[in-house]
C-alpha positions in Angstrom: 144.5 -155.6 99.3 146.7 -156.8 96.7 147.8 -155.4 93.2 144.6 -156.3 91.4 142.7 -154.6 93.9 144.5 -151.5 93.5 144.2 -151.7 89.8 140.5 -152.2 89.9 140.0 -149.2 92.2 142.7 -146.8 90.8 140.3 -144.6 89.0 138.2 -144.1 92.1 141.0 -143.8 94.0 142.6 -140.9 92.3 139.2 -139.2 91.8 138.6 -139.5 95.6 135.5 -141.6 95.3 136.4 -144.1 97.8 135.6 -144.4 101.6 138.6 -143.5 103.7 139.2 -147.0 104.8 139.6 -148.3 101.2 141.8 -145.2 100.4 144.0 -145.9 103.3 144.3 -149.5 102.2 145.3 -148.6 98.7 147.9 -146.1 100.1 149.3 -148.8 102.4 149.6 -151.4 99.7 151.2 -148.8 97.2 153.8 -147.8 99.9 154.9 -151.3 100.2 154.8 -152.3 96.7 156.9 -150.5 94.2 155.2 -151.5 91.2 151.9 -150.3 92.4 153.3 -147.1 93.7 154.8 -146.4 90.2 151.6 -147.3 88.5 149.4 -144.9 90.7 152.0 -142.0 90.6 152.3 -142.3 86.8 148.5 -142.5 86.3 148.0 -139.4 88.6 150.7 -137.5 86.5 149.2 -138.6 83.2 145.8 -137.3 84.3 147.3 -134.1 85.6 149.1 -133.4 82.3 146.3 -134.3 80.3 143.6 -132.3 82.2 146.1 -129.2 82.4 145.5 -128.8 78.5 148.9 -127.4 77.8 150.9 -128.4 74.8 154.5 -129.2 75.1 156.9 -128.8 72.4 159.1 -131.9 71.9 162.8 -131.3 71.2 163.6 -131.6 67.7 165.5 -135.1 68.2 162.8 -136.6 70.2 160.2 -135.4 67.7 162.2 -136.8 64.7 162.8 -140.2 66.2 159.1 -140.4 67.3 157.8 -139.5 63.8 160.3 -142.2 62.2 159.1 -144.8 64.6 155.4 -144.0 63.9 156.0 -144.0 60.0 157.6 -147.4 60.2 155.0 -148.8 62.4 152.3 -147.6 59.9 154.2 -148.9 57.1 154.7 -152.6 58.7 151.0 -152.8 59.5 150.1 -151.8 55.9 152.6 -154.4 54.5 
């Protein structure tokens, strides 16, 4: 099991659609590979947040910075 194997199987792994041996192999690899551990954990959390359906209000300073960056990137693409 290597990082590419984990990336190819991550969706099925998080959905629980793999046999037990493959699940154990992915889990063992992720426990020893910080990069894969972060990818699996971040993907799992993203899915949980997305599927939850709740909206989160961004703090005003964060929202302001985000809008400024998005507007700048849109202008840059149109230029």
